[in-house]
N, C-alpha and C positions, 0 to 999 in steps of 0.2 A: 742077618741083620737085625738089630732091634730098631724100633723107631723112637725118637725122644717123644717124653709123655707132654712136653712144654714147661715143664716145672722147671724154673731159675732156682735153683735154690740158691745161688750166691748172693742174688736180687734178695728173696726174702731175708736171707740170713742178715745181710746188711743194712735191711729196713728192719730188722728186730733190734739190731744193734743200736742203729741210730734213736729208733724209739725208746730203748732203755736209756741212752745217752741224755735227750732231751728228759725224760723221766728225773732222771738225776739231778740234773741242773735245775729243772723245777722246784724240786724238795729242796733242794740247798738253798736257792731263793727262800721259799718259805720259811727255812731255821733262820736265816740271815736277817730276814722280817721280824720274827718273833725273838731273837736273842737282841738285836742293836737297836729295834725299834723303828721308826719310822723318820728317817734321817733325810736330808736330799743326797747323799751318798748313797745311802741304802737304794732310795728309791731310783737312782740313775744306774746304781749297777743291777737292778733287778728289771730295770725299762731295757737296756742293753740286753741281758739274757735273753727275754721274753722275744725281743726282736729277732736275734739271731737264732733262737729256740725256731719260731715261726716262719724264719726264711729257708733254714735247712729243712723243715717239715714240705713247705710248699717247693723247694727245689727237687728235693726225692720222691717225694710222693705223687709230686703231678708230673714229673718227668720235663724239668726246663731248667735244668741246671747249666744247659749249654746255650741259652739265651743271654741276649745282649742287658735284658732288664734284671735277668737273676744277678750277672756280674756285678752290674750297676749297683744295685740294693747291697750285695754282699759287701761291696768295697765301702759304701756308704756306711756299713755295720762297722768296718774299719775306725772311720772317721769317729763315728759316736764312740767306739771304745775309748779312742785316744783323748775325746771331749769329754768323758765322764772320769777319766784316772784325773786329769787336767783339775776338772770343777771339785774333785776331791779332794785337791792339795799335793798329787802325785805329780811332780814337775820334774818328770825325769828325761833321759835321752830315750829312752824308750817310748815314752809318751809322745814325744816331741815328732820321733819317725811314724806313729800310728797316725798320726792328725794329718803331717803333710805327705808321708804316704799312700795314707789313703784319699787323700785330696788330688794326689798326681794319678793314683790310678781309676780314680771317676772322673778328670779329664780326659785320660787318655782314653778310656773305654767310650767317652760323648763323642769326643771330637777329632779324633787319631783312627778310628777304626772303620773299616769299612763295611 
């Protein structure tokens, strides 16, 4: 029987994939800023993108996706996304679901978990 070399290929592949997606989202943010200028809607969208990208990097590379702190921050990101959509004029049912659902998940995680 051969012994394991200790290399986690799936973990390396996952980290490379997430790194690529974060790089693409940051490049899209730069492109959005260069084409639409510095408007409140663009700043909000870029802010939410940077927040979620930073959160994914934190959770994946520091191994904290199972912590309560990460889940609360992730659910708060859902609230931020809904707030950004609402402030930019998109008042759809999906926006309300993001806002109320995100707030509900934050409250559940903070007060109703052990």
